[in-house]
C-alpha positions as CSV (number, residue, x, y, z in Angstrom):
1,M,0.1,-0.4,0.3
2,D,1.3,3.3,-0.9
3,A,1.6,6.3,1.5
4,R,-1.6,7.6,-0.2
5,Q,-3.4,5.4,0.1
6,I,-2.9,4.7,3.8
7,V,-3.8,8.1,4.0
8,L,-6.8,7.8,2.3
9,C,-7.2,4.5,4.5
10,F,-7.4,6.3,7.5
11,A,-9.1,8.8,6.3
12,E,-11.9,6.6,5.7
13,S,-11.8,5.0,9.4
14,M,-12.1,8.0,10.7
15,N,-15.0,9.1,9.0
16,G,-16.5,5.7,9.2
17,L,-16.0,5.3,13.2
18,M,-16.9,9.4,13.2
19,Q,-20.4,8.3,11.6
20,L,-21.3,5.3,13.9
21,L,-20.2,6.6,16.8
22,L,-22.8,9.7,16.2
23,Q,-25.3,7.5,15.4
24,E,-24.5,5.3,19.0
25,N,-24.8,9.0,20.6
26,A,-28.1,10.1,19.1
27,I,-29.5,6.1,20.1
28,I,-28.0,6.7,23.8
29,K,-29.3,10.4,23.8
30,S,-32.8,8.9,22.8
31,R,-32.3,6.4,25.6
32,Q,-33.1,3.3,22.6
33,Y,-30.3,1.4,24.4
34,K,-31.4,-1.9,22.0
35,E,-31.0,-0.2,19.1
36,L,-27.2,-0.3,20.0
37,A,-26.3,-3.6,19.9
38,P,-26.4,-4.0,15.5
39,L,-24.1,-1.1,15.6
40,Q,-21.7,-3.1,17.6
41,S,-20.0,-5.6,14.9
42,K,-19.5,-2.3,12.3
43,K,-17.9,-0.3,14.9
44,T,-15.3,-3.4,15.8
45,Q,-14.7,-3.6,11.8
46,F,-14.4,0.6,12.0
47,S,-12.1,0.3,15.1
48,K,-10.1,-2.0,13.6
49,G,-9.2,-0.4,10.1
50,Y,-8.6,3.1,12.2
51,A,-6.2,0.8,15.0
52,G,-4.3,-0.2,11.7
53,A,-4.2,2.9,9.5
54,Q,-3.3,4.9,12.4
55,Q,0.0,2.8,13.5
56,L,1.1,2.5,9.6
57,V,1.3,6.9,9.9
58,E,2.6,6.5,13.5
59,N,5.4,3.9,12.5
60,D,6.5,6.0,9.8
61,P,4.9,9.4,9.8
62,S,6.9,10.5,6.3
63,I,3.4,9.1,4.9
64,L,1.8,12.5,6.0
65,D,5.0,14.1,3.7
66,I,2.6,13.2,0.6
67,L,0.0,15.5,1.6
68,T,-0.3,19.1,0.5
69,P,-0.6,21.7,2.8
70,E,-4.5,21.8,2.2
71,E,-4.6,18.3,2.9
72,R,-2.9,18.6,6.0
73,T,-5.0,20.9,7.2
74,D,-8.1,18.6,6.2
75,L,-6.5,15.9,8.0
76,R,-6.5,17.8,11.0
77,N,-9.9,19.0,11.0
78,L,-11.0,15.6,10.6
79,Y,-9.3,14.5,13.7
80,K,-9.8,17.1,15.5
81,S,-14.2,16.3,15.2
82,F,-13.3,12.5,15.1
83,R,-12.2,13.2,18.9
84,D,-14.3,15.6,19.7
85,V,-17.0,12.6,18.7
86,L,-15.3,10.3,20.5
87,A,-15.0,12.1,23.8
88,E,-18.7,12.9,24.0
89,N,-19.6,9.5,22.9
90,M,-17.3,8.3,25.9
91,L,-19.0,10.0,28.4
C-alpha cells in the first residue's frame, strides 16, 4: 500500500467510525438502548481499520509528507472532529 492509500484509509476509517459514533450517541440520547447492538459489529470493524491505519502512520510519519498543506489542514480538522465525537461518546 502506498503512502496516499494509507492516508486515505486512515481518513476513511475516521469518517466511518465517527459516523457510527454519532449514531450511537443519538441512540443513547434517545434512550433506545436496544438499537445499540446492531452497531457493535460495524464499530468493531471500523475500530480495527482505524487502529491499523493509525499504526501505519505512527510507524512512519513520513507517510504524511505526500499531503499538500491543504490536505494536512483537512486531515487535522477531521482528526479534531473525530476526537470531539469520540470524547462525547466516551462520556
